[in-house]
Structures are given as C-alpha cells and as structure tokens.
C-alpha positions in Angstrom: 73.0 54.0 12.5 73.1 50.8 14.7 69.8 51.9 16.3 68.1 52.1 12.9 69.3 48.7 11.8 68.1 47.2 15.1 64.5 48.5 14.6 64.5 47.3 11.0 65.5 43.8 12.1 62.7 43.8 14.8 60.1 44.8 12.2 61.2 42.1 9.8 60.9 39.4 12.5 57.4 40.6 13.4 56.1 40.5 9.9 57.5 36.9 9.4 55.9 35.7 12.6 52.5 37.2 11.7 52.6 35.6 8.3 53.4 32.2 9.8 50.7 32.5 12.4 48.0 33.4 9.7 49.0 30.3 7.7 48.7 28.1 10.8 45.3 29.6 11.7 44.0 29.2 8.2 45.2 25.5 8.1 43.5 24.9 11.5 40.2 26.5 10.3 40.2 24.3 7.1 41.0 21.2 9.2 38.2 21.9 11.7 35.7 22.6 8.9 36.5 19.3 7.2 36.1 17.4 10.5 32.7 19.1 11.1 31.5 18.0 7.6 32.4 14.4 8.3 30.7 14.4 11.7 27.6 16.2 10.4 26.6 15.0 6.9 24.5 17.2 4.7 20.9 17.4 5.8 19.6 16.4 2.3 21.0 12.8 2.5 18.1 10.5 1.5 16.5 8.4 4.2 13.5 7.1 2.3 12.7 4.5 -0.3 9.5 3.3 -2.1 7.4 0.2 -2.2 5.5 -0.8 -5.4 2.5 -3.0 -4.9 1.2 -5.4 -7.6 -2.2 -7.1 -7.0 -2.8 -10.2 -9.2 -6.2 -11.8 -9.3 -6.5 -15.5 -9.5 -9.3 -18.2 -9.7 -7.7 -21.0 -7.7 -4.3 -21.6 -9.1 -4.9 -19.9 -12.4 -4.9 -16.2 -13.4 -8.4 -14.8 -13.5 -9.7 -14.5 -17.1 -13.1 -12.9 -17.6 -15.9 -15.0 -19.1 -13.9 -18.3 -18.5 -15.8 -21.2 -16.9 -15.0 -21.7 -13.2 -16.2 -24.1 -10.6 -16.7 -23.0 -7.0 -16.5 -24.9 -3.7 -20.2 -25.9 -4.0 -19.7 -27.4 -7.5 -21.5 -24.5 -9.2 -20.3 -23.3 -12.6 -19.8 -19.6 -13.1 -18.2 -17.0 -15.3 -16.9 -13.7 -14.0 -17.1 -10.5 -16.0 -16.5 -7.8 -13.3 -14.3 -7.8 -10.2 -13.5 -4.7 -8.0 -12.4 -4.4 -4.4 -11.0 -1.7 -2.2 -7.5 -1.9 -0.5 -7.2 0.9 2.0 -5.3 2.1 5.1 -2.1 0.3 4.1 0.5 -0.1 6.9 4.0 -1.5 6.8 5.1 -3.2 10.0 8.7 -3.0 11.0 10.7 -6.1 12.0 12.1 -4.3 15.1 8.7 -2.8 16.0 7.0 0.4 14.8 4.9 1.0 11.7 4.7 3.2 8.6 1.2 4.3 7.5 0.4 5.5 4.0 -1.4 8.8 4.0 -4.7 9.1 2.1 -4.6 5.4 1.6 -7.4 4.4 -0.7 -7.0 2.1 -3.7 -9.6 0.5 -5.9 -8.4 -2.7 -7.6 -10.3 -3.2 -10.8 -9.6 -6.4 -12.7 -10.8 -4.8 -16.0 -8.3 -1.9 -15.5 -4.7 -3.2 -15.5 -3.2 0.1 -14.2 -5.4 0.0 -11.1 -3.6 -3.2 -9.9 -0.4 -1.2 -9.3 0.2 1.5 -6.7 3.3 2.9 -5.0 4.0 4.0 -1.5 6.5 7.0 -1.5 8.6 8.3 1.3 8.9 5.0 3.2 11.5 5.3 6.0 14.6 3.1 5.4 14.6 -0.1 7.5 13.3 -3.7 7.5 9.6 -4.7 7.4 8.2 -8.2 7.9 4.4 -7.8 7.3 1.8 -5.5 5.8 -1.7 -4.6 7.1 -4.6 -3.2 5.1 -8.4 -3.0 5.1 -10.7 -4.6 2.5 -13.2 -1.8 2.1 -13.6 1.8 3.0 -13.6 3.0 6.6 -16.7 4.4 8.2 -15.5 8.0 8.2 -15.2 8.1 4.4 -18.5 6.4 4.1 -20.3 9.4 5.5 -18.1 12.1 4.1 -20.1 12.9 1.0 -18.9 13.0 -2.6 -15.2 12.4 -2.9 -12.6 12.0 -5.7 -9.9 9.6 -6.9 -10.5 6.0 -6.0 -13.5 7.1 -3.9 -15.3 8.9 -6.7 -18.9 7.6 -7.0 -18.4 7.6 -10.7 -16.3 4.4 -10.2 -19.6 2.6 -9.6 -18.7 1.6 -6.0 -21.1 3.8 -4.1 -24.7 3.1 -3.5 -26.9 6.0 -4.7 -29.9 4.8 -2.8 -28.1 4.4 0.5 -25.1 6.3 1.8 -22.1 3.9 1.7 -19.4 2.3 -0.4 -19.5 -1.2 -1.9 -16.4 -2.8 -0.5 -16.1 -5.5 -3.1 -18.1 -6.3 -6.2 -18.2 -9.5 -8.2 -20.5 -10.0 -11.2 -21.0 -12.6 -13.9 -23.3 -15.5 -14.8 -24.0 -19.1 -13.7 -26.4 -21.8 -15.0 -27.3 -22.3 -11.3 -28.7 -18.8 -11.0 -32.5 -18.3 -11.2 -32.1 -14.7 -12.2 -33.0 -13.7 -15.8 -30.0 -14.2 -18.1 -28.6 -16.4 -15.3 -26.8 -13.4 -13.8 -25.0 -13.3 -10.5 -24.3 -10.0 -8.7 -22.5 -9.7 -5.4 -22.2 -6.1 -4.1 -20.8 -6.3 -0.6 -21.3 -3.3 1.6 -22.1 -2.2 5.2 -19.9 -0.2 7.5 -21.6 0.0 10.9 -23.1 -2.0 13.7 -24.2 -5.6 13.0 -23.8 -5.0 9.2 -20.2 -4.1 9.2 -18.3 -6.0 6.5 -14.9 -4.2 6.8 -12.0 -6.6 7.1 -8.5 -5.6 8.3 -5.9 -8.2 7.6 -2.2 -8.7 8.1 0.0 -10.6 5.7 3.4 -12.0 6.8 6.0 -11.4 4.1 7.9 -14.5 2.7 11.1 -12.5 3.1 12.0 -9.3 4.7 11.2 -6.0 2.9 14.4 -4.0 3.0 13.8 -0.3 2.3 16.9 1.5 1.2 17.7 5.1 0.2 16.1 6.1 -3.1 15.4 2.5 -4.2 12.1 0.8 -5.1 11.1 -2.5 -3.6 8.2 -4.6 -5.0 5.5 -6.6 -3.2 3.4 -8.9 -5.4 0.1 -10.0 -3.8 -2.3 -12.8 -5.0 -6.1 -12.5 -4.6 -8.0 -15.7 -5.1 -11.6 -14.9 -6.0 -12.8 -18.4 -5.4 -12.6 -17.6 -1.7 -15.8 -15.6 -2.1 -17.7 -18.9 -2.1 -15.9 -20.9 0.6 -14.6 -21.1 4.2 -16.1 -20.4 6.6 -19.3 -20.4 4.5 -19.9 -22.5 1.5 -22.2 -20.5 -0.8 -24.6 -22.0 -3.2 -25.4 -19.8 -6.3 -28.8 -21.4 -6.5 -29.6 -20.1 -3.0 -27.6 -16.9 -3.2 -27.3 -15.5 -6.7 -27.6 -11.8 -5.7 -26.3 -9.6 -2.8 -27.1 -5.9 -3.1 -27.5 -4.6 0.4 -26.0 -4.8 3.9 -27.0 -7.8 5.9 -26.3 -11.4 6.8 -25.5 -12.6 3.3 -23.0 -9.8 2.7 -21.3 -10.6 6.0 -21.0 -14.3 5.1 -19.3 -13.4 1.8 -17.0 -10.8 3.4 -16.0 -13.4 6.0 -15.1 -15.7 3.2 -13.0 -13.3 1.1 -11.2 -12.0 4.1 -8.5 -14.7 3.6 -8.3 -14.5 -0.2 -4.9 -12.6 -0.1 -1.4 -13.9 0.2 2.0 -12.5 -0.7 3.6 -14.1 -3.7 7.0 -12.4 -3.6 9.1 -9.5 -2.2 11.8 -8.1 -4.4 14.4 -5.7 -2.8 
C-alpha cells in the first residue's frame, strides 16, 4: 500500500512540473515574438510621399491673361493668345546628396488648359530636397521615336509634320510691330541636335527645404515669366523677328532667353 501511494505522489509531481514548464515556455515564446515585432516593423510601412507641381504663367509681375496688351523689353506692344511649353525629365535633388528621377517624365504646360499646369510625382522617397532640375523641351531620343501618346501625342500640335521633331515651346499672338498679315506673331522653338539644339536643362534652388514625409503631399509652385522670351541675353525686336518656325539661330536666341524664365514661388510641406 505504501508503494502504491509513493508512485501516485511521484506522478502528481511530474504532471505539475510539466504544466508549469509549458506555461513558462509559452510565455517566453510570446515575449520573444513581441520583441521581434518591435525590432522588425511590418514591411508595408510607407516610405514614400508625393510632390504636386503647379506652374503659373506670368507677364512680368502680372498673371498672364490672353489678349491683354503687353510691352516687351524692346518696347514692342503685343498680345498673346497661345502659350505651350514642355517640362520634362524632372529630378528632385536631395539636400544630403542623391537624386530622385521621375519615370516617363513628360509634361506639356498649356496656358489655355488649366489642368495641364498641375502634375504630381508619386512614390518620392522620404527625405529632404533643396532643388529641382528639369528640361525645357523634349529629349533627342523621344524626338526620333515616332508617334507617341500622352503629352507627346502629335495631336497636341507640338510636333512638326514636315520635319521630325518636337516644338519645345510655342508662343503666338499679335503685335502692331509685326509686318505679317493680321499683325500675327508666331514663335515655334524647336531643334534637338547639333548646332540647332535648343534643349535647356535648368536647376532651381528651393526657397525652403522640400520635406517629403510618409503618405503626405507637398506642393511646389513655379512661376514662368513669358516676357523673358524677348530679353536677356538677346533683346528681340518684333519688327525684325515676328516669326520663328524652324530650327536655327533665331530659335536658339529665343531659347537662350526663356531658359531663365522660371523661379520657385513657394514650397509647402
């Protein structure tokens, strides 16, 4: 009888010890799992934000209004009724070094189309950026790539049908100084290779740092002053140059002028 009681007591102690051990093991497993989660956050945590660009067209210090009298650097009077230009290959430059390039970066700004003056860069890595770089015009590869779509669709009226190549910037209107019939002025600036290349790549320093944060949208507003078409480094007389419709020296002179027509008005984070 004593032997039976002894073995029952041993069995009870064994089962109590096993139960305690399992509870301790389960607790340790949960604790370790929690620590791992803290050290290794979920892979889907956002690390990108967005940048919305807004291009505003001016004539000097005033917002551009079609068919309103303007006076250029040469003292010529003119009215503008069409303004288009390409903004392409947009790059954000990081404060600490490095860049972010927009993929398929081709935007046509049309003053007569309000929606075209806005575009957004998605999936911009979080961080701080202090300047932006872009090209005024369409790069040489796309100039010889045949019929394309979107902003590069020839139906936009920015592709020469008689000569392969895009018009990088287009300004049309009228001026009493023009000797053309109906006093028209037409500036179609193109040329992408050799001595006739009018492509301009510019970098604009931001007035304050662009701070890209997770899942948030920052806004950059940019001013384009069209009066720069006619001044610095070349003062252009409408009486002498009322029309530009092909690559050449006149197109290069005007492209050199408008290369500095942009500046950043504001950065909102």
